[in-house]
C-alpha positions in Angstrom: -109.3 36.1 77.8 -107.2 33.4 79.5 -104.3 35.9 79.8 -106.6 38.4 81.6 -107.9 35.6 83.9 -104.3 34.6 84.8 -103.5 38.2 85.7 -106.5 38.3 88.0 -105.6 35.0 89.6 -108.6 33.2 88.3 -108.0 29.6 87.4 -110.0 27.5 84.9 -110.9 25.1 87.8 -112.4 28.0 89.7 -114.5 29.1 86.7 -115.6 25.4 86.3 -116.6 25.2 90.0 -118.6 28.5 89.8 -120.6 27.3 86.8 -121.3 23.8 88.2 -122.3 25.2 91.6 -124.6 27.8 89.9 -126.3 25.1 87.9 -126.5 22.8 91.0 -128.1 25.5 93.2 -130.7 26.4 90.6 -131.5 22.7 90.1 -131.9 21.8 93.7 -134.0 24.9 94.4 -136.2 24.2 91.4 -136.7 20.6 92.6 -137.5 21.8 96.0 -140.2 24.2 94.6 -141.6 21.3 92.5 -142.0 18.9 95.5 -143.1 21.4 98.2 -146.6 20.3 99.3 -148.6 23.5 98.5 -151.0 24.7 95.8 -149.8 25.4 92.3 -150.2 29.2 92.7 -147.8 29.1 95.6 -145.3 27.1 93.6 -145.7 29.7 90.8 -145.0 32.5 93.2 -141.9 30.7 94.5 -140.7 30.1 91.0 -141.2 33.8 90.1 -139.1 34.6 93.2 -136.4 32.2 92.0 -136.3 33.7 88.6 -136.2 37.3 89.9 -133.3 36.3 92.3 -131.5 34.6 89.5 -131.9 37.6 87.1 -130.8 40.1 89.8 -127.7 38.1 90.7 -126.7 37.9 87.1 -127.2 41.6 86.6 -125.3 42.3 89.8 -122.3 40.2 88.7 -122.3 41.9 85.4 -122.4 45.4 86.9 -119.6 44.9 89.4 -116.8 44.4 86.9 -118.2 47.3 84.8 -118.0 49.6 87.8 -114.5 48.4 88.5 -113.5 49.1 84.9 -115.0 52.5 85.0 -113.0 53.4 88.2 -109.8 52.2 86.4 -110.6 54.4 83.4 -111.5 57.4 85.5 -108.4 57.1 87.6 -106.2 56.8 84.6 -107.4 60.0 83.0 
């Protein structure tokens, strides 16, 4: 895995930054939802939006490399 990352120009510090920033952004958004001065049902709605955004971004980031790999396989055949 590390050899593949080196071939792509991805450093361990970049991976660390992306993980930390991901955790940070989810944390501050969750805190913001918790402290917003609205009813609980509105907070629940915002939390559902956060969860859906989170899930779709994870699915998107998983799909992009898969599409790239499929293109490489198809062009090699």
